[in-house]
Backbone as JSON, one array per atom type, in Angstrom:
{
  "sequence": "FLSSSVIADVNKNTDMGNSGPSSYMIGPGDILSISVWKEEGMQLEVLVRPDGEITFPLAGEIKAGGLTTKALSDELVKKLKKYIPNPSVTVSVLKSVSNKIYVIGKVNRPGEFVATGYMDVLQALTMAGGVTPYAESDEIKIIRRTETGTMMKLFDYDEVVSGERLDMNIILKAGDTVVVP",
  "N": [[0.83, -1.19, 0.0], [0.35, 2.3, -0.59], [2.14, 4.82, 1.1], [1.27, 7.68, 3.18], [2.95, 9.82, 2.51], [3.83, 9.15, -0.03], [1.4, 9.2, -1.39], [0.78, 11.9, -1.12], [2.85, 13.0, -2.66], [2.17, 11.92, -5.16], [-0.25, 13.24, -5.57], [0.59, 15.88, -5.91], [1.68, 15.89, -8.4], [-0.3, 15.3, -10.22], [-3.6, 15.59, -11.72], [-5.4, 14.97, -9.8], [-5.75, 16.2, -7.44], [-7.38, 18.24, -4.91], [-8.33, 20.68, -6.15], [-10.63, 21.96, -6.64], [-13.78, 22.3, -8.42], [-13.82, 21.88, -11.94], [-14.65, 23.38, -15.13], [-17.64, 22.2, -16.72], [-17.4, 19.56, -18.98], [-18.45, 18.87, -22.19], [-19.94, 15.88, -23.41], [-20.36, 12.68, -25.16], [-23.73, 11.83, -25.89], [-24.87, 13.87, -24.45], [-27.38, 16.43, -24.48], [-27.7, 19.35, -26.2], [-28.6, 22.82, -26.24], [-28.59, 25.06, -28.77], [-28.33, 28.29, -29.95], [-28.53, 30.98, -32.28], [-28.39, 34.33, -32.05], [-30.96, 36.44, -33.23], [-31.37, 34.97, -35.54], [-33.59, 33.25, -37.19], [-34.61, 29.87, -37.2], [-32.2, 28.91, -36.43], [-32.07, 27.87, -33.92], [-31.62, 25.22, -32.12], [-32.02, 21.91, -30.71], [-29.5, 19.74, -29.97], [-28.03, 16.58, -30.28], [-25.17, 15.15, -28.88], [-23.1, 13.14, -30.63], [-21.89, 9.67, -30.41], [-19.21, 9.82, -31.26], [-18.48, 12.23, -30.32], [-19.06, 14.46, -31.8], [-21.08, 17.09, -33.29], [-23.7, 18.25, -35.48], [-24.34, 21.26, -37.1], [-26.36, 23.77, -38.61], [-24.91, 25.49, -41.37], [-22.42, 25.49, -40.1], [-21.62, 22.9, -40.11], [-19.96, 19.82, -39.38], [-18.84, 19.56, -36.09], [-16.49, 19.18, -33.51], [-17.57, 18.55, -30.36], [-17.36, 17.14, -28.01], [-15.51, 17.05, -25.03], [-15.15, 19.74, -24.9], [-15.91, 22.88, -23.27], [-19.05, 24.62, -22.75], [-18.65, 27.29, -23.42], [-16.3, 27.16, -25.0], [-17.26, 25.65, -27.16], [-19.22, 27.38, -28.11], [-17.55, 29.52, -28.96], [-16.19, 28.2, -31.02], [-18.27, 27.68, -32.8], [-18.96, 30.32, -33.47], [-16.66, 31.08, -34.91], [-16.93, 29.4, -37.18], [-19.42, 30.23, -38.21], [-19.05, 32.89, -38.9], [-18.36, 33.18, -41.53], [-20.75, 33.27, -42.87], [-22.6, 34.75, -41.41], [-22.67, 38.0, -40.21], [-20.88, 38.99, -37.36], [-21.86, 36.84, -35.45], [-23.84, 35.86, -32.64], [-23.65, 33.41, -30.41], [-25.26, 31.05, -28.37], [-24.74, 28.44, -26.15], [-26.05, 25.82, -24.34], [-26.34, 23.22, -21.86], [-28.82, 20.94, -22.01], [-29.46, 18.39, -21.17], [-27.52, 16.3, -19.31], [-25.76, 13.45, -19.79], [-23.38, 12.3, -20.05], [-21.69, 12.65, -17.95], [-20.72, 10.51, -16.14], [-20.03, 8.51, -13.31], [-18.52, 5.74, -11.65], [-19.2, 3.27, -9.21], [-17.92, 0.62, -7.56], [-17.68, -2.66, -6.0], [-17.69, -3.31, -2.47], [-20.28, -1.99, -1.74], [-23.66, -0.94, -1.12], [-25.3, -0.54, -3.38], [-23.86, -1.01, -6.08], [-22.73, 0.52, -9.14], [-23.37, 2.53, -12.11], [-23.43, 6.02, -12.12], [-25.01, 9.1, -12.84], [-23.68, 12.21, -12.59], [-25.2, 15.05, -11.8], [-24.29, 17.46, -11.07], [-21.4, 18.89, -9.5], [-19.67, 16.26, -8.04], [-18.44, 14.72, -5.15], [-16.31, 12.23, -3.58], [-17.54, 11.17, -1.23], [-20.23, 11.81, -1.74], [-20.69, 10.22, -3.99], [-20.39, 7.68, -2.88], [-22.56, 7.74, -1.18], [-24.68, 7.83, -3.04], [-24.39, 5.27, -3.94], [-25.46, 3.86, -1.9], [-23.92, 3.62, 0.36], [-21.1, 2.14, 2.16], [-20.62, -1.38, 2.72], [-20.84, -3.45, 5.73], [-18.63, -5.12, 5.62], [-16.73, -3.93, 4.09], [-13.49, -2.69, 3.27], [-12.95, 0.05, 4.37], [-10.89, 1.85, 4.68], [-9.26, 1.58, 2.56], [-10.19, 2.44, 0.1], [-10.24, 3.12, -3.37], [-9.71, 5.56, -5.9], [-9.98, 5.64, -9.28], [-8.7, 7.08, -12.16], [-8.73, 7.77, -15.57], [-6.55, 9.36, -17.78], [-5.23, 11.49, -20.39], [-2.57, 10.89, -20.32], [-2.32, 8.48, -19.06], [-3.28, 6.11, -16.48], [-4.43, 7.0, -13.28], [-4.29, 6.65, -9.69], [-5.84, 7.16, -6.58], [-5.81, 7.01, -3.08], [-8.43, 6.64, -0.66], [-9.59, 7.21, 2.49], [-12.23, 6.37, 4.16], [-13.11, 6.54, 6.89], [-11.34, 8.44, 8.01], [-11.98, 10.7, 6.52], [-14.71, 11.08, 7.09], [-14.53, 11.59, 9.81], [-13.43, 14.04, 9.74], [-10.72, 14.41, 9.63], [-9.13, 14.13, 7.28], [-10.08, 15.79, 5.05], [-9.16, 16.62, 2.61], [-8.92, 14.37, 1.04], [-11.38, 13.94, -0.05], [-12.1, 14.33, -2.93], [-13.29, 16.12, -5.86], [-15.04, 14.32, -8.21], [-14.45, 13.29, -11.6], [-15.9, 12.92, -14.88], [-16.11, 9.54, -15.8], [-14.53, 8.55, -13.75], [-13.74, 5.92, -11.42], [-14.79, 4.53, -8.43], [-13.5, 2.35, -6.19], [-14.37, 0.01, -3.87], [-12.92, -2.04, -1.71]],
  "CA": [[0.0, 0.0, 0.0], [1.1, 3.55, -0.65], [2.15, 5.59, 2.35], [0.7, 9.03, 3.05], [3.88, 10.71, 1.82], [3.8, 8.81, -1.46], [0.13, 9.7, -1.92], [0.91, 13.36, -1.22], [3.7, 13.27, -3.82], [1.39, 11.6, -6.35], [-1.25, 14.29, -5.76], [1.22, 17.12, -6.38], [2.06, 15.74, -9.81], [-1.42, 14.86, -11.05], [-4.77, 16.44, -11.63], [-6.35, 14.36, -8.88], [-5.81, 16.94, -6.19], [-8.69, 18.83, -4.64], [-8.21, 22.08, -6.53], [-11.96, 22.49, -6.86], [-14.41, 21.85, -9.64], [-13.46, 22.52, -13.2], [-15.83, 23.6, -15.96], [-18.25, 21.01, -17.27], [-16.97, 19.18, -20.32], [-19.5, 18.22, -22.98], [-19.57, 14.52, -23.78], [-21.32, 11.93, -25.96], [-25.03, 11.59, -25.28], [-25.43, 15.11, -23.92], [-28.27, 17.17, -25.37], [-27.36, 20.77, -26.12], [-29.44, 23.82, -26.87], [-27.72, 26.02, -29.44], [-29.1, 29.32, -30.65], [-27.82, 32.12, -32.84], [-29.26, 35.48, -31.81], [-31.58, 37.1, -34.38], [-31.36, 34.1, -36.72], [-34.67, 32.26, -37.11], [-34.22, 28.57, -37.72], [-30.89, 28.5, -35.91], [-32.23, 27.51, -32.52], [-31.8, 23.78, -32.21], [-31.55, 20.98, -29.7], [-28.54, 18.9, -30.69], [-27.49, 15.44, -29.54], [-23.74, 14.9, -29.12], [-22.97, 11.76, -31.09], [-20.86, 8.88, -29.71], [-17.86, 10.26, -31.63], [-18.25, 13.54, -29.7], [-19.34, 15.54, -32.74], [-22.44, 17.55, -33.55], [-23.91, 18.89, -36.77], [-25.12, 22.49, -36.93], [-26.5, 24.44, -39.91], [-23.85, 26.37, -41.86], [-21.13, 25.19, -39.47], [-21.28, 21.52, -40.44], [-19.54, 18.91, -38.31], [-17.97, 20.21, -35.11], [-16.14, 18.38, -32.34], [-18.08, 19.18, -29.14], [-16.9, 16.35, -26.87], [-14.28, 17.53, -24.41], [-15.17, 21.2, -24.84], [-16.9, 23.54, -22.42], [-20.06, 25.3, -23.57], [-18.02, 28.53, -23.92], [-15.39, 26.8, -26.09], [-18.07, 25.25, -28.31], [-19.8, 28.62, -28.63], [-16.49, 30.21, -29.68], [-15.92, 27.44, -32.24], [-19.4, 27.93, -33.7], [-18.83, 31.71, -33.96], [-15.63, 31.06, -35.97], [-17.48, 28.76, -38.38], [-20.58, 30.97, -38.73], [-18.63, 34.22, -39.36], [-18.31, 33.16, -43.0], [-22.09, 33.43, -43.4], [-23.39, 35.68, -40.6], [-21.79, 39.0, -39.6], [-20.87, 39.05, -35.88], [-22.87, 35.96, -34.85], [-23.86, 35.7, -31.19], [-24.07, 32.02, -30.23], [-25.44, 30.59, -27.0], [-24.77, 26.98, -26.01], [-26.32, 25.36, -22.97], [-26.56, 21.78, -21.73], [-30.19, 20.65, -21.58], [-29.44, 17.13, -20.45], [-26.17, 15.74, -19.18], [-25.73, 12.01, -19.54], [-22.0, 11.82, -20.22], [-20.95, 12.86, -16.72], [-20.97, 9.3, -15.36], [-18.98, 7.95, -12.47], [-18.82, 4.34, -11.35], [-18.85, 2.83, -7.87], [-17.95, -0.85, -7.56], [-17.14, -3.31, -4.8], [-18.53, -3.57, -1.3], [-21.27, -0.95, -1.46], [-25.0, -1.53, -1.16], [-25.85, -0.47, -4.74], [-22.82, -0.64, -7.04], [-23.23, 0.83, -10.47], [-23.03, 3.73, -12.86], [-24.24, 7.13, -11.64], [-24.85, 10.35, -13.56], [-23.5, 13.34, -11.68], [-25.87, 16.21, -12.4], [-23.49, 18.61, -10.66], [-20.11, 18.42, -9.02], [-19.85, 15.18, -7.08], [-17.22, 14.27, -4.51], [-16.29, 10.79, -3.3], [-18.58, 10.84, -0.24], [-21.52, 11.87, -2.4], [-20.8, 9.03, -4.85], [-20.62, 6.53, -1.99], [-23.95, 7.88, -0.71], [-25.54, 7.39, -4.14], [-24.26, 3.82, -4.03], [-26.06, 3.24, -0.72], [-22.94, 3.49, 1.45], [-20.24, 0.95, 2.19], [-21.17, -2.5, 3.5], [-20.08, -3.68, 6.96], [-17.41, -5.89, 5.34], [-15.84, -3.14, 3.23], [-12.23, -2.18, 3.82], [-13.23, 1.47, 4.1], [-9.66, 2.65, 4.73], [-8.48, 1.27, 1.36], [-10.97, 2.77, -1.1], [-9.39, 3.7, -4.43], [-10.34, 6.3, -6.99], [-9.19, 5.4, -10.49], [-9.01, 8.08, -13.18], [-7.98, 7.68, -16.82], [-6.23, 10.65, -18.36], [-4.54, 11.36, -21.67], [-1.21, 10.4, -20.09], [-2.33, 7.18, -18.4], [-4.25, 5.88, -15.42], [-3.96, 7.42, -11.95], [-5.04, 6.1, -8.59], [-5.72, 7.89, -5.32], [-6.44, 6.31, -1.96], [-9.46, 7.37, 0.08], [-9.88, 6.57, 3.77], [-13.58, 6.8, 4.52], [-13.21, 6.9, 8.31], [-10.61, 9.69, 8.25], [-12.72, 11.81, 5.9], [-15.95, 11.28, 7.85], [-14.19, 12.17, 11.12], [-12.95, 15.39, 9.5], [-9.26, 14.45, 9.71], [-8.49, 14.22, 5.96], [-11.07, 16.26, 4.08], [-8.49, 16.77, 1.31], [-9.1, 13.14, 0.27], [-12.73, 13.94, -0.63], [-11.93, 15.1, -4.16], [-14.37, 16.2, -6.84], [-14.86, 13.29, -9.24], [-14.63, 13.7, -12.99], [-16.58, 11.92, -15.71], [-15.31, 8.35, -16.06], [-13.84, 8.06, -12.55], [-14.27, 4.72, -10.79], [-14.51, 4.4, -7.01], [-13.41, 0.92, -5.9], [-14.45, -0.26, -2.44], [-12.56, -3.46, -1.51]],
  "C": [[0.87, 1.24, 0.0], [1.04, 4.26, 0.7], [1.58, 6.97, 2.1], [1.63, 9.95, 2.29], [3.93, 10.42, 0.33], [2.53, 9.34, -2.09], [0.2, 11.21, -2.09], [1.75, 13.73, -2.43], [2.95, 13.0, -5.11], [0.4, 12.73, -6.62], [-0.65, 15.58, -6.27], [1.45, 17.07, -7.88], [0.92, 15.32, -10.71], [-2.57, 15.85, -10.94], [-5.82, 15.85, -10.71], [-6.35, 15.04, -7.53], [-7.18, 17.54, -6.01], [-8.65, 20.32, -4.92], [-9.56, 22.71, -6.81], [-12.5, 22.06, -8.2], [-13.91, 22.59, -10.86], [-14.74, 22.68, -14.02], [-16.33, 22.29, -16.54], [-17.79, 20.79, -18.7], [-18.11, 18.42, -21.0], [-19.01, 16.83, -23.38], [-20.66, 13.85, -24.6], [-22.61, 11.66, -25.2], [-25.67, 12.83, -24.69], [-26.36, 15.75, -24.96], [-28.03, 18.65, -25.12], [-28.44, 21.62, -26.76], [-28.49, 24.85, -27.45], [-28.6, 27.01, -30.18], [-28.17, 30.43, -31.13], [-28.79, 33.29, -32.78], [-29.68, 36.14, -33.12], [-31.52, 36.28, -35.67], [-32.43, 33.03, -36.55], [-34.18, 30.96, -37.74], [-32.86, 28.1, -37.23], [-30.94, 28.38, -34.4], [-32.59, 26.04, -32.5], [-31.39, 23.08, -30.92], [-30.71, 19.97, -30.45], [-28.04, 17.79, -29.77], [-26.02, 15.28, -29.88], [-23.6, 13.41, -29.43], [-21.89, 11.0, -30.31], [-19.43, 9.26, -30.06], [-17.53, 11.64, -31.07], [-18.56, 14.72, -30.61], [-20.81, 15.88, -32.8], [-22.49, 18.08, -34.98], [-24.77, 20.11, -36.53], [-25.19, 23.2, -38.28], [-25.4, 25.47, -40.17], [-22.47, 26.08, -41.27], [-20.67, 23.77, -39.8], [-20.94, 20.69, -39.22], [-18.57, 19.64, -37.39], [-17.73, 19.26, -33.95], [-16.59, 19.12, -31.09], [-17.58, 18.46, -27.9], [-15.57, 16.86, -26.35], [-14.18, 19.04, -24.32], [-16.13, 21.69, -23.77], [-17.93, 24.18, -23.32], [-19.49, 26.58, -24.17], [-17.11, 28.21, -25.11], [-16.17, 26.38, -27.34], [-18.73, 26.47, -28.94], [-18.78, 29.39, -29.46], [-16.19, 29.53, -31.02], [-17.03, 27.67, -33.28], [-19.33, 29.34, -34.28], [-17.81, 31.76, -35.09], [-16.19, 30.51, -37.28], [-18.59, 29.6, -39.02], [-20.22, 32.35, -39.27], [-18.59, 34.31, -40.88], [-19.67, 33.53, -43.61], [-22.92, 34.5, -42.69], [-22.44, 36.7, -39.98], [-21.98, 39.04, -38.08], [-21.93, 38.16, -35.23], [-22.72, 35.9, -33.33], [-24.47, 34.33, -30.91], [-24.15, 31.69, -28.75], [-25.53, 29.07, -27.01], [-25.05, 26.66, -24.55], [-26.58, 23.86, -23.0], [-27.96, 21.57, -21.19], [-30.24, 19.38, -20.75], [-28.02, 16.57, -20.48], [-26.26, 14.26, -18.88], [-24.3, 11.47, -19.62], [-21.19, 11.92, -18.93], [-21.2, 11.69, -15.76], [-19.75, 8.95, -14.52], [-19.45, 6.54, -12.08], [-18.36, 4.03, -9.94], [-19.01, 1.32, -7.85], [-17.4, -1.39, -6.25], [-18.17, -3.42, -3.7], [-19.32, -2.32, -0.88], [-22.64, -1.59, -1.63], [-25.62, -1.53, -2.55], [-24.76, -0.07, -5.73], [-23.43, -0.3, -8.39], [-22.69, 2.11, -11.05], [-23.98, 4.83, -12.41], [-23.95, 8.37, -12.46], [-24.76, 11.46, -12.53], [-24.11, 14.56, -12.35], [-25.18, 17.51, -12.02], [-22.12, 18.1, -10.27], [-20.35, 17.39, -7.94], [-18.5, 14.79, -6.49], [-17.36, 12.79, -4.16], [-17.37, 10.4, -2.29], [-19.97, 10.86, -0.86], [-21.74, 10.65, -3.3], [-21.07, 7.79, -4.01], [-22.05, 6.57, -1.44], [-24.92, 7.43, -1.79], [-25.53, 5.88, -4.29], [-24.78, 3.12, -2.77], [-25.11, 3.06, 0.44], [-22.15, 2.21, 1.37], [-20.9, -0.12, 3.04], [-20.33, -2.69, 4.76], [-18.75, -4.41, 6.72], [-16.42, -5.15, 4.45], [-14.58, -2.74, 3.99], [-12.23, -0.68, 3.54], [-12.0, 2.36, 4.16], [-8.79, 2.41, 3.5], [-9.26, 1.51, 0.07], [-10.05, 3.45, -2.1], [-10.26, 4.45, -5.42], [-9.42, 6.13, -8.19], [-9.66, 6.38, -11.56], [-8.11, 7.84, -14.39], [-7.76, 9.1, -17.34], [-5.55, 10.41, -19.7], [-3.16, 10.74, -21.5], [-1.17, 9.06, -19.39], [-3.41, 7.1, -17.34], [-3.64, 6.27, -14.08], [-4.85, 6.79, -10.89], [-4.78, 6.95, -7.36], [-6.43, 7.08, -4.25], [-7.4, 7.24, -1.22], [-9.77, 6.59, 1.34], [-11.19, 7.14, 4.29], [-13.66, 7.31, 5.95], [-12.5, 8.22, 8.61], [-11.35, 10.89, 7.66], [-13.97, 12.12, 6.72], [-15.67, 11.92, 9.22], [-13.65, 13.59, 10.98], [-11.44, 15.52, 9.51], [-8.6, 14.71, 8.35], [-9.51, 14.63, 4.9], [-10.47, 16.45, 2.7], [-8.62, 15.53, 0.44], [-10.43, 13.13, -0.47], [-12.76, 14.81, -1.88], [-13.21, 15.13, -4.99], [-14.07, 15.16, -7.93], [-15.09, 13.9, -10.62], [-15.31, 12.57, -13.75], [-15.63, 10.76, -16.0], [-14.57, 7.81, -14.86], [-14.54, 6.81, -12.01], [-13.83, 4.71, -9.34], [-14.61, 2.91, -6.69], [-13.38, 0.72, -4.39], [-14.15, -1.73, -2.2], [-13.27, -4.08, -0.31]]
}
């Protein structure tokens, strides 16, 4: 098992620290509302396809997956400038289904959960019905895939609940898996 000092060193060098919530990233399955101000017929609900792309009139195919709503709006403005002078584009998420986290192991209701807002580890464990009496609650792991590989962080339920190590209660990101041995 990793010691506290090793975990601290791992956290300094990764994005699994508790630096607070980051902006919501659009993902496959999300339903977006996109509108162009003063342009009739350019107010649409758009489904983000499994490849992360959307189709929008005059802009064509655009990669939306992995972008924030602001970044997608900026991308649409760039594409629409060819046809519409100074377009004003609004993008909002009507339904978020891509922000899924997974809780497996010795919990009462393991499974896949959609985080409708920012969700930390304790909230995810609560959604999963809490840990069972036989769980090794001091050895819970959070597994996160990133572009550079897979990272793991330890979570000690008892220390967090007692208020000793609140820094362990990180905000989860889409795709994170909480493993309760």
